[in-house]
C-alpha positions in Angstrom: 17.5 -47.5 -26.3 19.9 -45.3 -28.1 21.0 -41.8 -29.0 18.7 -41.9 -32.0 15.9 -41.0 -29.4 17.6 -37.6 -29.0 18.1 -37.3 -32.8 14.4 -37.9 -33.3 13.7 -35.2 -30.6 15.8 -32.7 -32.5 14.1 -33.5 -35.8 10.6 -33.2 -34.3 11.6 -29.8 -32.8 13.0 -28.8 -36.3 16.4 -28.1 -34.8 19.2 -28.3 -37.4 22.1 -30.5 -36.3 24.9 -32.7 -37.3 25.9 -35.9 -35.4 29.5 -36.7 -34.7 30.7 -39.9 -33.2 33.2 -39.2 -30.5 34.5 -42.0 -28.2 31.4 -43.6 -26.6 29.1 -40.7 -27.3 27.4 -39.0 -30.3 27.7 -35.3 -30.0 25.0 -33.4 -31.7 26.3 -30.1 -33.0 23.8 -27.3 -33.2 25.1 -24.4 -35.1 23.6 -21.0 -34.7 21.6 -22.0 -31.6 19.7 -19.1 -30.2 19.8 -19.0 -26.3 16.1 -18.8 -25.4 16.2 -17.2 -21.9 18.3 -15.1 -19.5 20.9 -12.4 -19.8 22.0 -13.7 -23.2 18.6 -14.4 -24.6 18.7 -14.5 -28.4 22.5 -14.7 -28.4 23.5 -17.2 -31.2 26.1 -19.8 -30.2 27.3 -23.1 -31.4 26.9 -26.0 -29.0 27.6 -29.7 -29.0 25.4 -32.0 -27.0 27.0 -35.2 -25.9 24.5 -38.2 -25.8 25.7 -41.6 -24.7 25.1 -44.4 -27.1 22.8 -46.2 -24.6 20.7 -43.1 -23.9 18.6 -42.8 -21.8 19.9 -45.5 -19.6 23.2 -43.6 -19.1 22.9 -40.0 -18.1 24.2 -37.4 -20.6 26.9 -35.2 -19.2 28.1 -31.7 -19.9 28.0 -29.4 -22.9 30.5 -28.5 -25.7 30.4 -24.8 -26.7 32.3 -23.0 -29.4 34.7 -20.4 -27.8 34.4 -16.7 -28.2 30.9 -16.5 -27.3 31.5 -13.6 -24.9 30.8 -15.2 -21.6 33.5 -17.8 -21.2 35.3 -16.1 -18.3 32.2 -16.5 -16.2 32.0 -20.3 -16.5 33.7 -22.6 -14.0 34.8 -26.1 -14.9 35.7 -25.4 -18.5 37.9 -28.1 -20.2 39.4 -28.9 -23.6 37.0 -30.5 -26.0 37.6 -33.4 -28.4 35.8 -31.1 -31.0 39.1 -29.1 -31.4 40.8 -26.0 -30.2 37.9 -23.7 -31.1 35.6 -25.6 -28.6 35.5 -26.1 -24.8 33.6 -28.6 -22.7 31.6 -27.5 -19.7 31.6 -30.1 -17.1 28.1 -30.3 -15.9 26.1 -33.1 -14.2 22.4 -33.8 -14.4 20.1 -35.6 -11.9 19.1 -38.7 -13.7 17.7 -40.9 -10.9 14.1 -41.2 -11.8 13.0 -42.9 -15.1 10.3 -40.3 -15.7 13.0 -37.5 -16.1 15.2 -39.6 -18.5 13.9 -37.8 -21.6 15.4 -35.8 -24.4 13.2 -32.8 -23.4 14.3 -32.9 -19.8 18.0 -32.8 -20.9 17.4 -30.1 -23.5 15.6 -28.0 -20.9 18.5 -28.5 -18.6 21.0 -27.2 -21.2 18.8 -24.2 -21.7 19.0 -23.5 -18.0 22.8 -23.7 -18.0 22.9 -21.2 -20.9 20.4 -19.0 -19.1 22.5 -18.4 -16.0 25.8 -17.6 -17.7 
């Protein structure tokens, strides 16, 4: 098991990304990602998806997002990001109890739900 599973998922979905090794995670940077649902539907943002190196055994956690996206004031639990001053980290957990939900698609859908409700 490894973060390469998430990379394969992105490749299958034809989502452009760059992988960045940061501490004990690989952060998949998606530039010009279009939010698919919600108030900010079709808004284009840059996001970083942190995936543990032993994914899916360990749960992924949170989301990095480039600042100045227009809704940062509405988001609680924003923190500095190791990606630099232009980024922030949204501290968000995910329920990862059952093996059947430990998939790339499940986590990606969860991220879209976070972006949908901003």
